[in-house]
LUMLUMDREN-2810 file (N, C-alpha, C; in Angstrom, 1 decimal):
<atoms>
<atom><aa>M</aa><ch>A</ch><at>N</at><xx>-38.5</xx><yy>-160.8</yy><zz>-222.8</zz></atom>
<atom><aa>M</aa><ch>A</ch><at>CA</at><xx>-37.3</xx><yy>-160.0</yy><zz>-223.1</zz></atom>
<atom><aa>M</aa><ch>A</ch><at>C</at><xx>-37.4</xx><yy>-159.5</yy><zz>-224.5</zz></atom>
<atom><aa>G</aa><ch>A</ch><at>N</at><xx>-37.2</xx><yy>-158.2</yy><zz>-224.7</zz></atom>
<atom><aa>G</aa><ch>A</ch><at>CA</at><xx>-37.3</xx><yy>-157.6</yy><zz>-226.0</zz></atom>
<atom><aa>G</aa><ch>A</ch><at>C</at><xx>-35.9</xx><yy>-157.5</yy><zz>-226.6</zz></atom>
<atom><aa>V</aa><ch>A</ch><at>N</at><xx>-36.0</xx><yy>-157.3</yy><zz>-228.0</zz></atom>
<atom><aa>V</aa><ch>A</ch><at>CA</at><xx>-34.7</xx><yy>-157.1</yy><zz>-228.7</zz></atom>
<atom><aa>V</aa><ch>A</ch><at>C</at><xx>-34.7</xx><yy>-155.6</yy><zz>-229.0</zz></atom>
<atom><aa>L</aa><ch>A</ch><at>N</at><xx>-33.5</xx><yy>-155.0</yy><zz>-228.7</zz></atom>
<atom><aa>L</aa><ch>A</ch><at>CA</at><xx>-33.4</xx><yy>-153.6</yy><zz>-229.0</zz></atom>
<atom><aa>L</aa><ch>A</ch><at>C</at><xx>-32.3</xx><yy>-153.4</yy><zz>-230.1</zz></atom>
<atom><aa>K</aa><ch>A</ch><at>N</at><xx>-32.6</xx><yy>-152.3</yy><zz>-230.9</zz></atom>
<atom><aa>K</aa><ch>A</ch><at>CA</at><xx>-31.6</xx><yy>-152.0</yy><zz>-231.9</zz></atom>
<atom><aa>K</aa><ch>A</ch><at>C</at><xx>-31.3</xx><yy>-150.5</yy><zz>-231.8</zz></atom>
<atom><aa>V</aa><ch>A</ch><at>N</at><xx>-30.1</xx><yy>-150.1</yy><zz>-232.2</zz></atom>
<atom><aa>V</aa><ch>A</ch><at>CA</at><xx>-29.6</xx><yy>-148.8</yy><zz>-232.1</zz></atom>
<atom><aa>V</aa><ch>A</ch><at>C</at><xx>-29.2</xx><yy>-148.3</yy><zz>-233.5</zz></atom>
<atom><aa>I</aa><ch>A</ch><at>N</at><xx>-29.7</xx><yy>-147.1</yy><zz>-233.9</zz></atom>
<atom><aa>I</aa><ch>A</ch><at>CA</at><xx>-29.3</xx><yy>-146.4</yy><zz>-235.1</zz></atom>
<atom><aa>I</aa><ch>A</ch><at>C</at><xx>-28.7</xx><yy>-145.1</yy><zz>-234.8</zz></atom>
<atom><aa>E</aa><ch>A</ch><at>N</at><xx>-27.8</xx><yy>-144.6</yy><zz>-235.7</zz></atom>
<atom><aa>E</aa><ch>A</ch><at>CA</at><xx>-27.2</xx><yy>-143.3</yy><zz>-235.5</zz></atom>
<atom><aa>E</aa><ch>A</ch><at>C</at><xx>-27.9</xx><yy>-142.3</yy><zz>-236.5</zz></atom>
<atom><aa>V</aa><ch>A</ch><at>N</at><xx>-28.2</xx><yy>-141.2</yy><zz>-235.9</zz></atom>
<atom><aa>V</aa><ch>A</ch><at>CA</at><xx>-28.9</xx><yy>-140.2</yy><zz>-236.7</zz></atom>
<atom><aa>V</aa><ch>A</ch><at>C</at><xx>-28.2</xx><yy>-138.8</yy><zz>-236.6</zz></atom>
<atom><aa>L</aa><ch>A</ch><at>N</at><xx>-28.0</xx><yy>-138.1</yy><zz>-237.6</zz></atom>
<atom><aa>L</aa><ch>A</ch><at>CA</at><xx>-27.4</xx><yy>-136.7</yy><zz>-237.6</zz></atom>
<atom><aa>L</aa><ch>A</ch><at>C</at><xx>-28.6</xx><yy>-135.7</yy><zz>-237.8</zz></atom>
<atom><aa>S</aa><ch>A</ch><at>N</at><xx>-28.5</xx><yy>-134.6</yy><zz>-237.1</zz></atom>
<atom><aa>S</aa><ch>A</ch><at>CA</at><xx>-29.6</xx><yy>-133.6</yy><zz>-237.3</zz></atom>
<atom><aa>S</aa><ch>A</ch><at>C</at><xx>-29.0</xx><yy>-132.2</yy><zz>-237.0</zz></atom>
<atom><aa>N</aa><ch>A</ch><at>N</at><xx>-29.7</xx><yy>-131.2</yy><zz>-237.5</zz></atom>
<atom><aa>N</aa><ch>A</ch><at>CA</at><xx>-29.2</xx><yy>-129.8</yy><zz>-237.3</zz></atom>
<atom><aa>N</aa><ch>A</ch><at>C</at><xx>-30.4</xx><yy>-128.9</yy><zz>-237.0</zz></atom>
<atom><aa>S</aa><ch>A</ch><at>N</at><xx>-30.1</xx><yy>-127.7</yy><zz>-236.5</zz></atom>
<atom><aa>S</aa><ch>A</ch><at>CA</at><xx>-31.2</xx><yy>-126.7</yy><zz>-236.2</zz></atom>
<atom><aa>S</aa><ch>A</ch><at>C</at><xx>-30.5</xx><yy>-125.4</yy><zz>-236.1</zz></atom>
<atom><aa>S</aa><ch>A</ch><at>N</at><xx>-31.2</xx><yy>-124.4</yy><zz>-236.5</zz></atom>
<atom><aa>S</aa><ch>A</ch><at>CA</at><xx>-30.7</xx><yy>-123.0</yy><zz>-236.3</zz></atom>
<atom><aa>S</aa><ch>A</ch><at>C</at><xx>-31.1</xx><yy>-122.5</yy><zz>-234.9</zz></atom>
<atom><aa>K</aa><ch>A</ch><at>N</at><xx>-31.9</xx><yy>-123.2</yy><zz>-234.1</zz></atom>
<atom><aa>K</aa><ch>A</ch><at>CA</at><xx>-32.3</xx><yy>-122.8</yy><zz>-232.8</zz></atom>
<atom><aa>K</aa><ch>A</ch><at>C</at><xx>-31.4</xx><yy>-123.3</yy><zz>-231.6</zz></atom>
<atom><aa>S</aa><ch>A</ch><at>N</at><xx>-31.3</xx><yy>-124.6</yy><zz>-231.5</zz></atom>
<atom><aa>S</aa><ch>A</ch><at>CA</at><xx>-30.6</xx><yy>-125.2</yy><zz>-230.4</zz></atom>
<atom><aa>S</aa><ch>A</ch><at>C</at><xx>-30.2</xx><yy>-126.7</yy><zz>-230.6</zz></atom>
<atom><aa>W</aa><ch>A</ch><at>N</at><xx>-29.4</xx><yy>-127.2</yy><zz>-229.7</zz></atom>
<atom><aa>W</aa><ch>A</ch><at>CA</at><xx>-29.1</xx><yy>-128.6</yy><zz>-229.8</zz></atom>
<atom><aa>W</aa><ch>A</ch><at>C</at><xx>-30.4</xx><yy>-129.4</yy><zz>-229.4</zz></atom>
<atom><aa>E</aa><ch>A</ch><at>N</at><xx>-31.2</xx><yy>-128.9</yy><zz>-228.5</zz></atom>
<atom><aa>E</aa><ch>A</ch><at>CA</at><xx>-32.4</xx><yy>-129.6</yy><zz>-228.1</zz></atom>
<atom><aa>E</aa><ch>A</ch><at>C</at><xx>-33.4</xx><yy>-129.7</yy><zz>-229.3</zz></atom>
<atom><aa>D</aa><ch>A</ch><at>N</at><xx>-33.5</xx><yy>-128.6</yy><zz>-230.0</zz></atom>
<atom><aa>D</aa><ch>A</ch><at>CA</at><xx>-34.3</xx><yy>-128.6</yy><zz>-231.2</zz></atom>
<atom><aa>D</aa><ch>A</ch><at>C</at><xx>-33.8</xx><yy>-129.6</yy><zz>-232.2</zz></atom>
<atom><aa>A</aa><ch>A</ch><at>N</at><xx>-32.5</xx><yy>-129.6</yy><zz>-232.4</zz></atom>
<atom><aa>A</aa><ch>A</ch><at>CA</at><xx>-32.0</xx><yy>-130.6</yy><zz>-233.4</zz></atom>
<atom><aa>A</aa><ch>A</ch><at>C</at><xx>-32.3</xx><yy>-132.0</yy><zz>-233.0</zz></atom>
<atom><aa>T</aa><ch>A</ch><at>N</at><xx>-32.2</xx><yy>-132.3</yy><zz>-231.6</zz></atom>
<atom><aa>T</aa><ch>A</ch><at>CA</at><xx>-32.5</xx><yy>-133.6</yy><zz>-231.1</zz></atom>
<atom><aa>T</aa><ch>A</ch><at>C</at><xx>-34.0</xx><yy>-133.9</yy><zz>-231.4</zz></atom>
<atom><aa>R</aa><ch>A</ch><at>N</at><xx>-34.9</xx><yy>-133.0</yy><zz>-231.1</zz></atom>
<atom><aa>R</aa><ch>A</ch><at>CA</at><xx>-36.3</xx><yy>-133.2</yy><zz>-231.3</zz></atom>
<atom><aa>R</aa><ch>A</ch><at>C</at><xx>-36.6</xx><yy>-133.5</yy><zz>-232.8</zz></atom>
<atom><aa>K</aa><ch>A</ch><at>N</at><xx>-36.0</xx><yy>-132.7</yy><zz>-233.6</zz></atom>
<atom><aa>K</aa><ch>A</ch><at>CA</at><xx>-36.2</xx><yy>-132.9</yy><zz>-235.1</zz></atom>
<atom><aa>K</aa><ch>A</ch><at>C</at><xx>-35.7</xx><yy>-134.3</yy><zz>-235.5</zz></atom>
<atom><aa>A</aa><ch>A</ch><at>N</at><xx>-34.6</xx><yy>-134.8</yy><zz>-235.0</zz></atom>
<atom><aa>A</aa><ch>A</ch><at>CA</at><xx>-34.1</xx><yy>-136.2</yy><zz>-235.3</zz></atom>
<atom><aa>A</aa><ch>A</ch><at>C</at><xx>-35.1</xx><yy>-137.2</yy><zz>-234.9</zz></atom>
<atom><aa>V</aa><ch>A</ch><at>N</at><xx>-35.7</xx><yy>-137.1</yy><zz>-233.7</zz></atom>
<atom><aa>V</aa><ch>A</ch><at>CA</at><xx>-36.6</xx><yy>-138.1</yy><zz>-233.1</zz></atom>
<atom><aa>V</aa><ch>A</ch><at>C</at><xx>-37.9</xx><yy>-138.0</yy><zz>-234.0</zz></atom>
<atom><aa>I</aa><ch>A</ch><at>N</at><xx>-38.4</xx><yy>-136.9</yy><zz>-234.3</zz></atom>
<atom><aa>I</aa><ch>A</ch><at>CA</at><xx>-39.6</xx><yy>-136.7</yy><zz>-235.1</zz></atom>
<atom><aa>I</aa><ch>A</ch><at>C</at><xx>-39.4</xx><yy>-137.4</yy><zz>-236.4</zz></atom>
<atom><aa>E</aa><ch>A</ch><at>N</at><xx>-38.3</xx><yy>-137.1</yy><zz>-237.1</zz></atom>
<atom><aa>E</aa><ch>A</ch><at>CA</at><xx>-38.0</xx><yy>-137.7</yy><zz>-238.4</zz></atom>
<atom><aa>E</aa><ch>A</ch><at>C</at><xx>-37.9</xx><yy>-139.2</yy><zz>-238.3</zz></atom>
<atom><aa>A</aa><ch>A</ch><at>N</at><xx>-37.1</xx><yy>-139.7</yy><zz>-237.3</zz></atom>
<atom><aa>A</aa><ch>A</ch><at>CA</at><xx>-36.9</xx><yy>-141.1</yy><zz>-237.2</zz></atom>
<atom><aa>A</aa><ch>A</ch><at>C</at><xx>-38.2</xx><yy>-141.8</yy><zz>-236.9</zz></atom>
<atom><aa>S</aa><ch>A</ch><at>N</at><xx>-39.1</xx><yy>-141.2</yy><zz>-236.2</zz></atom>
<atom><aa>S</aa><ch>A</ch><at>CA</at><xx>-40.4</xx><yy>-141.8</yy><zz>-235.8</zz></atom>
<atom><aa>S</aa><ch>A</ch><at>C</at><xx>-41.3</xx><yy>-142.1</yy><zz>-237.0</zz></atom>
<atom><aa>K</aa><ch>A</ch><at>N</at><xx>-41.0</xx><yy>-141.4</yy><zz>-238.1</zz></atom>
<atom><aa>K</aa><ch>A</ch><at>CA</at><xx>-41.8</xx><yy>-141.7</yy><zz>-239.3</zz></atom>
<atom><aa>K</aa><ch>A</ch><at>C</at><xx>-41.6</xx><yy>-143.1</yy><zz>-239.9</zz></atom>
<atom><aa>S</aa><ch>A</ch><at>N</at><xx>-40.4</xx><yy>-143.6</yy><zz>-239.6</zz></atom>
<atom><aa>S</aa><ch>A</ch><at>CA</at><xx>-40.1</xx><yy>-145.0</yy><zz>-240.2</zz></atom>
<atom><aa>S</aa><ch>A</ch><at>C</at><xx>-39.7</xx><yy>-146.0</yy><zz>-239.1</zz></atom>
<atom><aa>V</aa><ch>A</ch><at>N</at><xx>-39.4</xx><yy>-145.5</yy><zz>-237.9</zz></atom>
<atom><aa>V</aa><ch>A</ch><at>CA</at><xx>-39.0</xx><yy>-146.4</yy><zz>-236.8</zz></atom>
<atom><aa>V</aa><ch>A</ch><at>C</at><xx>-40.0</xx><yy>-146.3</yy><zz>-235.7</zz></atom>
<atom><aa>K</aa><ch>A</ch><at>N</at><xx>-40.5</xx><yy>-147.5</yy><zz>-235.3</zz></atom>
<atom><aa>K</aa><ch>A</ch><at>CA</at><xx>-41.5</xx><yy>-147.5</yy><zz>-234.2</zz></atom>
<atom><aa>K</aa><ch>A</ch><at>C</at><xx>-40.9</xx><yy>-148.0</yy><zz>-232.9</zz></atom>
<atom><aa>N</aa><ch>A</ch><at>N</at><xx>-41.6</xx><yy>-147.8</yy><zz>-231.8</zz></atom>
<atom><aa>N</aa><ch>A</ch><at>CA</at><xx>-41.1</xx><yy>-148.2</yy><zz>-230.5</zz></atom>
<atom><aa>N</aa><ch>A</ch><at>C</at><xx>-39.8</xx><yy>-147.6</yy><zz>-230.0</zz></atom>
<atom><aa>I</aa><ch>A</ch><at>N</at><xx>-39.6</xx><yy>-146.3</yy><zz>-230.3</zz></atom>
<atom><aa>I</aa><ch>A</ch><at>CA</at><xx>-38.4</xx><yy>-145.7</yy><zz>-229.8</zz></atom>
<atom><aa>I</aa><ch>A</ch><at>C</at><xx>-38.4</xx><yy>-145.6</yy><zz>-228.3</zz></atom>
<atom><aa>R</aa><ch>A</ch><at>N</at><xx>-37.3</xx><yy>-146.0</yy><zz>-227.7</zz></atom>
<atom><aa>R</aa><ch>A</ch><at>CA</at><xx>-37.2</xx><yy>-146.1</yy><zz>-226.2</zz></atom>
<atom><aa>R</aa><ch>A</ch><at>C</at><xx>-36.3</xx><yy>-145.0</yy><zz>-225.6</zz></atom>
<atom><aa>S</aa><ch>A</ch><at>N</at><xx>-35.2</xx><yy>-144.6</yy><zz>-226.3</zz></atom>
<atom><aa>S</aa><ch>A</ch><at>CA</at><xx>-34.3</xx><yy>-143.6</yy><zz>-225.7</zz></atom>
<atom><aa>S</aa><ch>A</ch><at>C</at><xx>-33.5</xx><yy>-143.0</yy><zz>-226.8</zz></atom>
<atom><aa>V</aa><ch>A</ch><at>N</at><xx>-32.9</xx><yy>-141.9</yy><zz>-226.4</zz></atom>
<atom><aa>V</aa><ch>A</ch><at>CA</at><xx>-32.0</xx><yy>-141.1</yy><zz>-227.3</zz></atom>
<atom><aa>V</aa><ch>A</ch><at>C</at><xx>-30.7</xx><yy>-140.8</yy><zz>-226.5</zz></atom>
<atom><aa>Y</aa><ch>A</ch><at>N</at><xx>-29.6</xx><yy>-141.1</yy><zz>-227.1</zz></atom>
<atom><aa>Y</aa><ch>A</ch><at>CA</at><xx>-28.3</xx><yy>-140.8</yy><zz>-226.5</zz></atom>
<atom><aa>Y</aa><ch>A</ch><at>C</at><xx>-27.6</xx><yy>-139.8</yy><zz>-227.4</zz></atom>
<atom><aa>I</aa><ch>A</ch><at>N</at><xx>-27.3</xx><yy>-138.6</yy><zz>-226.8</zz></atom>
<atom><aa>I</aa><ch>A</ch><at>CA</at><xx>-26.6</xx><yy>-137.6</yy><zz>-227.6</zz></atom>
<atom><aa>I</aa><ch>A</ch><at>C</at><xx>-25.1</xx><yy>-137.9</yy><zz>-227.6</zz></atom>
<atom><aa>Q</aa><ch>A</ch><at>N</at><xx>-24.6</xx><yy>-138.4</yy><zz>-228.7</zz></atom>
<atom><aa>Q</aa><ch>A</ch><at>CA</at><xx>-23.2</xx><yy>-138.9</yy><zz>-228.8</zz></atom>
<atom><aa>Q</aa><ch>A</ch><at>C</at><xx>-22.3</xx><yy>-137.7</yy><zz>-229.0</zz></atom>
<atom><aa>D</aa><ch>A</ch><at>N</at><xx>-22.7</xx><yy>-136.7</yy><zz>-229.8</zz></atom>
<atom><aa>D</aa><ch>A</ch><at>CA</at><xx>-21.8</xx><yy>-135.6</yy><zz>-230.1</zz></atom>
<atom><aa>D</aa><ch>A</ch><at>C</at><xx>-22.6</xx><yy>-134.4</yy><zz>-230.4</zz></atom>
<atom><aa>Q</aa><ch>A</ch><at>N</at><xx>-22.1</xx><yy>-133.2</yy><zz>-230.0</zz></atom>
<atom><aa>Q</aa><ch>A</ch><at>CA</at><xx>-22.7</xx><yy>-131.9</yy><zz>-230.3</zz></atom>
<atom><aa>Q</aa><ch>A</ch><at>C</at><xx>-21.6</xx><yy>-131.0</yy><zz>-231.0</zz></atom>
<atom><aa>S</aa><ch>A</ch><at>N</at><xx>-22.1</xx><yy>-130.2</yy><zz>-232.0</zz></atom>
<atom><aa>S</aa><ch>A</ch><at>CA</at><xx>-21.2</xx><yy>-129.3</yy><zz>-232.6</zz></atom>
<atom><aa>S</aa><ch>A</ch><at>C</at><xx>-22.0</xx><yy>-128.1</yy><zz>-233.1</zz></atom>
<atom><aa>A</aa><ch>A</ch><at>N</at><xx>-21.3</xx><yy>-127.1</yy><zz>-233.5</zz></atom>
<atom><aa>A</aa><ch>A</ch><at>CA</at><xx>-22.0</xx><yy>-125.9</yy><zz>-234.1</zz></atom>
<atom><aa>A</aa><ch>A</ch><at>C</at><xx>-21.1</xx><yy>-125.3</yy><zz>-235.2</zz></atom>
<atom><aa>T</aa><ch>A</ch><at>N</at><xx>-21.8</xx><yy>-124.6</yy><zz>-236.1</zz></atom>
<atom><aa>T</aa><ch>A</ch><at>CA</at><xx>-21.0</xx><yy>-123.9</yy><zz>-237.1</zz></atom>
<atom><aa>T</aa><ch>A</ch><at>C</at><xx>-21.2</xx><yy>-122.4</yy><zz>-236.8</zz></atom>
<atom><aa>V</aa><ch>A</ch><at>N</at><xx>-20.2</xx><yy>-121.6</yy><zz>-237.2</zz></atom>
<atom><aa>V</aa><ch>A</ch><at>CA</at><xx>-20.1</xx><yy>-120.2</yy><zz>-236.8</zz></atom>
<atom><aa>V</aa><ch>A</ch><at>C</at><xx>-20.0</xx><yy>-119.4</yy><zz>-238.1</zz></atom>
<atom><aa>K</aa><ch>A</ch><at>N</at><xx>-20.9</xx><yy>-118.4</yy><zz>-238.2</zz></atom>
<atom><aa>K</aa><ch>A</ch><at>CA</at><xx>-20.8</xx><yy>-117.5</yy><zz>-239.4</zz></atom>
<atom><aa>K</aa><ch>A</ch><at>C</at><xx>-20.9</xx><yy>-116.0</yy><zz>-238.9</zz></atom>
<atom><aa>N</aa><ch>A</ch><at>N</at><xx>-19.9</xx><yy>-115.2</yy><zz>-239.4</zz></atom>
<atom><aa>N</aa><ch>A</ch><at>CA</at><xx>-19.9</xx><yy>-113.8</yy><zz>-239.0</zz></atom>
<atom><aa>N</aa><ch>A</ch><at>C</at><xx>-19.8</xx><yy>-113.6</yy><zz>-237.5</zz></atom>
<atom><aa>G</aa><ch>A</ch><at>N</at><xx>-19.0</xx><yy>-114.5</yy><zz>-236.8</zz></atom>
<atom><aa>G</aa><ch>A</ch><at>CA</at><xx>-18.8</xx><yy>-114.4</yy><zz>-235.4</zz></atom>
<atom><aa>G</aa><ch>A</ch><at>C</at><xx>-20.0</xx><yy>-114.8</yy><zz>-234.5</zz></atom>
<atom><aa>E</aa><ch>A</ch><at>N</at><xx>-21.0</xx><yy>-115.5</yy><zz>-235.1</zz></atom>
<atom><aa>E</aa><ch>A</ch><at>CA</at><xx>-22.1</xx><yy>-115.9</yy><zz>-234.3</zz></atom>
<atom><aa>E</aa><ch>A</ch><at>C</at><xx>-22.5</xx><yy>-117.4</yy><zz>-234.7</zz></atom>
<atom><aa>V</aa><ch>A</ch><at>N</at><xx>-23.0</xx><yy>-118.1</yy><zz>-233.7</zz></atom>
<atom><aa>V</aa><ch>A</ch><at>CA</at><xx>-23.4</xx><yy>-119.5</yy><zz>-234.0</zz></atom>
<atom><aa>V</aa><ch>A</ch><at>C</at><xx>-24.5</xx><yy>-119.5</yy><zz>-235.0</zz></atom>
<atom><aa>D</aa><ch>A</ch><at>N</at><xx>-24.3</xx><yy>-120.2</yy><zz>-236.1</zz></atom>
<atom><aa>D</aa><ch>A</ch><at>CA</at><xx>-25.2</xx><yy>-120.3</yy><zz>-237.2</zz></atom>
<atom><aa>D</aa><ch>A</ch><at>C</at><xx>-26.1</xx><yy>-121.5</yy><zz>-237.2</zz></atom>
<atom><aa>E</aa><ch>A</ch><at>N</at><xx>-25.5</xx><yy>-122.6</yy><zz>-236.8</zz></atom>
<atom><aa>E</aa><ch>A</ch><at>CA</at><xx>-26.3</xx><yy>-123.9</yy><zz>-236.8</zz></atom>
<atom><aa>E</aa><ch>A</ch><at>C</at><xx>-25.8</xx><yy>-124.9</yy><zz>-235.7</zz></atom>
<atom><aa>F</aa><ch>A</ch><at>N</at><xx>-26.7</xx><yy>-125.5</yy><zz>-235.0</zz></atom>
<atom><aa>F</aa><ch>A</ch><at>CA</at><xx>-26.4</xx><yy>-126.5</yy><zz>-234.0</zz></atom>
<atom><aa>F</aa><ch>A</ch><at>C</at><xx>-26.6</xx><yy>-127.9</yy><zz>-234.6</zz></atom>
<atom><aa>R</aa><ch>A</ch><at>N</at><xx>-25.6</xx><yy>-128.7</yy><zz>-234.3</zz></atom>
<atom><aa>R</aa><ch>A</ch><at>CA</at><xx>-25.6</xx><yy>-130.1</yy><zz>-234.9</zz></atom>
<atom><aa>R</aa><ch>A</ch><at>C</at><xx>-25.5</xx><yy>-131.1</yy><zz>-233.8</zz></atom>
<atom><aa>V</aa><ch>A</ch><at>N</at><xx>-26.2</xx><yy>-132.2</yy><zz>-234.0</zz></atom>
<atom><aa>V</aa><ch>A</ch><at>CA</at><xx>-26.1</xx><yy>-133.3</yy><zz>-233.0</zz></atom>
<atom><aa>V</aa><ch>A</ch><at>C</at><xx>-26.0</xx><yy>-134.6</yy><zz>-233.8</zz></atom>
<atom><aa>N</aa><ch>A</ch><at>N</at><xx>-25.2</xx><yy>-135.5</yy><zz>-233.2</zz></atom>
<atom><aa>N</aa><ch>A</ch><at>CA</at><xx>-25.1</xx><yy>-136.9</yy><zz>-233.7</zz></atom>
<atom><aa>N</aa><ch>A</ch><at>C</at><xx>-25.6</xx><yy>-137.7</yy><zz>-232.5</zz></atom>
<atom><aa>I</aa><ch>A</ch><at>N</at><xx>-26.8</xx><yy>-138.4</yy><zz>-232.8</zz></atom>
<atom><aa>I</aa><ch>A</ch><at>CA</at><xx>-27.5</xx><yy>-139.1</yy><zz>-231.7</zz></atom>
<atom><aa>I</aa><ch>A</ch><at>C</at><xx>-27.6</xx><yy>-140.6</yy><zz>-232.0</zz></atom>
<atom><aa>K</aa><ch>A</ch><at>N</at><xx>-27.8</xx><yy>-141.4</yy><zz>-231.0</zz></atom>
<atom><aa>K</aa><ch>A</ch><at>CA</at><xx>-28.1</xx><yy>-142.8</yy><zz>-231.1</zz></atom>
<atom><aa>K</aa><ch>A</ch><at>C</at><xx>-29.5</xx><yy>-143.0</yy><zz>-230.6</zz></atom>
<atom><aa>I</aa><ch>A</ch><at>N</at><xx>-30.3</xx><yy>-143.6</yy><zz>-231.4</zz></atom>
<atom><aa>I</aa><ch>A</ch><at>CA</at><xx>-31.7</xx><yy>-143.8</yy><zz>-231.1</zz></atom>
<atom><aa>I</aa><ch>A</ch><at>C</at><xx>-31.9</xx><yy>-145.3</yy><zz>-230.8</zz></atom>
<atom><aa>T</aa><ch>A</ch><at>N</at><xx>-32.4</xx><yy>-145.7</yy><zz>-229.7</zz></atom>
<atom><aa>T</aa><ch>A</ch><at>CA</at><xx>-32.7</xx><yy>-147.1</yy><zz>-229.3</zz></atom>
<atom><aa>T</aa><ch>A</ch><at>C</at><xx>-34.1</xx><yy>-147.4</yy><zz>-229.5</zz></atom>
<atom><aa>F</aa><ch>A</ch><at>N</at><xx>-34.5</xx><yy>-148.5</yy><zz>-230.1</zz></atom>
<atom><aa>F</aa><ch>A</ch><at>CA</at><xx>-35.9</xx><yy>-148.9</yy><zz>-230.3</zz></atom>
<atom><aa>F</aa><ch>A</ch><at>C</at><xx>-36.0</xx><yy>-150.4</yy><zz>-230.2</zz></atom>
<atom><aa>E</aa><ch>A</ch><at>N</at><xx>-37.2</xx><yy>-150.8</yy><zz>-229.8</zz></atom>
<atom><aa>E</aa><ch>A</ch><at>CA</at><xx>-37.5</xx><yy>-152.2</yy><zz>-229.7</zz></atom>
<atom><aa>E</aa><ch>A</ch><at>C</at><xx>-38.0</xx><yy>-152.8</yy><zz>-231.0</zz></atom>
<atom><aa>V</aa><ch>A</ch><at>N</at><xx>-37.4</xx><yy>-153.9</yy><zz>-231.3</zz></atom>
<atom><aa>V</aa><ch>A</ch><at>CA</at><xx>-37.8</xx><yy>-154.6</yy><zz>-232.5</zz></atom>
<atom><aa>V</aa><ch>A</ch><at>C</at><xx>-38.8</xx><yy>-155.7</yy><zz>-232.2</zz></atom>
<atom><aa>N</aa><ch>A</ch><at>N</at><xx>-39.9</xx><yy>-155.8</yy><zz>-232.9</zz></atom>
<atom><aa>N</aa><ch>A</ch><at>CA</at><xx>-40.9</xx><yy>-156.8</yy><zz>-232.7</zz></atom>
<atom><aa>N</aa><ch>A</ch><at>C</at><xx>-40.6</xx><yy>-158.1</yy><zz>-233.4</zz></atom>
</atoms>
């Protein structure tokens, strides 16, 4: 049986929510090993001049602790 831990990560992207999620996982992978899953807790976007300017995600990353 393994021990799992969950951390909350905020990320943003000018392209999409998917890109923001990928960026969060890539950045978290630099210091967290054995990532098992990602849960998108919240999505939002900012608007500038009538168009979506930035996509934001609040995700939970689950990883196994050795």
